[in-house]
C-alpha positions in Angstrom: -31.7 29.5 -90.7 -28.5 31.2 -89.7 -26.6 34.3 -90.7 -23.5 36.2 -89.6 -23.5 39.5 -87.8 -20.7 41.8 -86.8 -20.9 43.8 -83.6 -18.6 46.6 -82.4 -17.6 46.3 -78.7 -15.2 48.9 -77.2 -14.1 49.9 -80.7 -13.3 46.4 -81.9 -15.3 44.3 -84.4 -16.4 40.8 -83.4 -18.2 38.2 -85.5 -21.2 36.1 -84.4 -23.3 33.4 -86.1 -27.0 33.9 -85.4 -29.4 31.1 -85.8 -33.1 31.8 -85.9 -35.6 29.2 -84.6 -39.3 29.2 -83.9 -40.9 28.2 -80.6 -44.6 28.3 -81.0 -45.4 31.8 -82.5 -42.2 33.3 -81.3 -38.9 33.5 -83.2 -35.8 33.1 -81.0 -32.2 33.6 -81.8 -29.2 31.6 -80.8 -25.8 33.3 -80.8 -22.4 31.7 -81.4 -19.2 33.7 -81.1 -16.8 33.3 -84.1 -14.0 35.5 -83.0 -12.6 39.0 -83.8 -12.8 40.3 -87.3 -9.2 41.7 -86.9 -6.7 39.5 -84.9 -5.8 40.9 -81.6 -2.0 41.0 -81.2 -1.1 40.9 -77.5 2.3 42.4 -76.7 4.4 40.0 -74.7 5.6 41.4 -71.5 9.5 41.1 -71.6 9.5 40.5 -67.8 6.8 37.8 -67.9 7.8 34.7 -66.1 10.8 36.4 -64.5 11.0 36.4 -60.7 11.3 39.9 -59.0 14.8 41.0 -58.0 15.3 40.7 -54.3 18.2 41.8 -52.0 18.8 42.0 -48.3 17.8 45.1 -46.4 20.5 47.5 -45.0 22.5 45.5 -42.4 23.4 47.2 -39.2 26.8 46.9 -37.5 25.4 44.5 -34.9 23.8 42.3 -37.6 27.0 42.3 -39.6 29.0 41.1 -36.5 26.5 38.4 -35.9 26.6 37.4 -39.6 30.4 37.2 -39.6 30.2 34.9 -36.6 27.5 32.8 -38.1 29.5 32.0 -41.2 31.9 30.0 -38.9 29.0 28.1 -37.2 29.0 24.3 -37.0 25.3 24.4 -38.0 25.1 24.1 -41.9 21.7 25.9 -41.9 23.1 28.9 -40.0 26.3 29.0 -41.9 24.5 28.9 -45.4 22.0 31.5 -44.5 24.7 33.9 -43.2 26.6 33.4 -46.5 23.5 34.0 -48.6 22.7 37.3 -46.7 26.2 38.6 -46.9 26.5 37.9 -50.6 23.1 39.4 -51.2 24.2 42.5 -49.4 26.8 43.0 -52.1 23.9 43.3 -54.6 24.6 39.8 -56.1 21.5 38.3 -57.6 19.7 35.3 -56.0 20.4 33.3 -59.1 24.1 34.1 -59.0 24.2 33.2 -55.3 22.5 30.0 -55.9 25.0 29.0 -58.6 27.9 30.0 -56.4 26.7 28.0 -53.5 25.4 25.1 -55.6 21.9 25.2 -54.2 18.3 26.0 -55.4 17.4 29.7 -56.0 14.3 29.1 -54.0 16.5 28.5 -50.9 18.4 31.8 -51.5 15.2 33.8 -51.9 13.7 32.3 -48.8 16.8 33.1 -46.7 16.7 36.7 -48.0 13.0 37.2 -47.3 13.3 35.7 -43.8 16.2 37.9 -43.0 14.4 41.0 -44.2 11.4 40.0 -42.1 13.0 38.7 -38.9 16.5 39.9 -38.9 19.3 37.8 -37.2 16.5 35.4 -35.9 16.3 34.1 -39.4 19.7 32.4 -38.9 18.0 29.9 -36.6 16.0 27.0 -38.0 12.3 27.2 -37.4 10.5 25.0 -34.8 10.2 21.4 -35.8 6.7 20.2 -36.5 5.1 19.1 -33.3 7.5 21.1 -31.0 6.0 22.7 -27.9 5.4 26.3 -28.7 7.1 28.9 -26.4 4.9 31.7 -25.0 6.1 35.3 -24.5 5.3 37.2 -21.4 2.7 39.2 -23.3 1.0 36.0 -24.4 1.0 34.7 -20.8 -0.5 37.9 -19.6 -3.3 37.6 -22.1 -4.0 34.0 -21.0 -4.1 35.0 -17.4 -6.3 38.0 -18.2 -8.9 35.6 -19.8 -8.6 33.2 -17.0 -9.5 36.0 -14.5 -12.9 36.4 -16.2 -15.9 34.4 -15.4 -16.9 32.0 -18.2 -20.3 33.7 -18.3 -18.6 36.8 -19.7 -18.0 34.8 -22.8 -21.5 33.5 -22.9 -20.6 30.0 -21.7 -23.3 27.9 -19.9 -20.9 26.7 -17.3 -19.7 28.7 -14.2 -16.2 27.6 -13.7 -13.1 26.8 -15.9 -11.5 23.5 -16.2 -8.2 23.0 -18.0 -9.8 21.4 -21.2 -12.5 24.1 -21.2 -10.0 26.9 -20.8 -7.6 25.5 -23.4 -10.5 25.4 -26.0 -11.6 28.9 -25.2 -8.0 30.2 -25.7 -7.8 28.7 -29.1 -11.4 29.6 -30.1 -10.8 33.2 -29.1 -7.4 33.3 -31.0 -5.5 34.0 -27.8 -3.1 31.3 -29.0 -2.8 29.2 -32.1 -2.3 26.0 -30.1 -1.5 25.1 -26.6 -1.4 21.8 -24.6 -3.4 21.3 -21.4 -0.1 20.7 -19.6 1.2 24.1 -20.7 -2.0 25.8 -19.6 -1.6 24.2 -16.2 2.1 25.4 -16.0 1.2 28.9 -16.8 -1.5 29.0 -14.3 0.7 27.4 -11.6 3.5 29.9 -12.3 1.0 32.8 -11.6 -0.5 31.0 -8.5 -3.8 31.0 -10.3 -6.1 28.2 -9.2 -9.1 26.5 -10.7 -12.2 26.8 -8.6 -14.0 23.5 -7.8 -17.5 23.4 -9.0 -20.1 22.1 -6.6 -21.3 18.6 -7.4 -24.8 17.8 -6.5 -26.0 14.2 -6.3 -29.5 13.1 -6.7 -31.4 9.8 -6.0 -35.0 8.7 -6.2 -34.6 7.4 -2.7 -36.5 9.7 -0.3 -34.0 9.0 2.5 -31.0 9.6 0.3 -30.2 13.0 2.0 -30.3 11.5 5.5 -28.1 8.6 4.4 -25.7 10.9 2.8 -25.1 12.8 6.1 -24.4 9.6 8.1 
């Protein structure tokens, strides 16, 4: 047996279908939502779906000179980005710039965001995938600082560093995002840091092994 009930939630009326059924000696209820008694008219946001307006930051004199030089570059990537940034500085919208340069609006917006974040460095194409990362002097100092510590300080069971161990440690501790073993070796060599050789002990069931090993 079922009936309809209306409940008020936060000042609005909602309709439910309630079905009664018996389980043993107990009567239970099953609720089914039927919708609002009065239709809810949601106002459409006039800006919904529109991308936010974006322009370049204030350009300094040095940046302006670099941009004016860049628009004459032989590199299409650098030349296009410089044009986009200069046009945006004139408060021309990303959509209008894209139409003027016959490119995607996404390309324009990316160029503006990169310039606002990185400045003139945004005129250079990012590293190609798989390229060897370059490390700043600060990053190298951090690497050497970790190398100067004993592995036991980081709760490792081994007592000396090896290149593979140290490389893994640098990545695990977020000292670097990635680094090759060869690059680790180069950084250590440049600082005259040397790996310590761990002692190797040999064992044999032969009771005369020690005497033979000394001969």
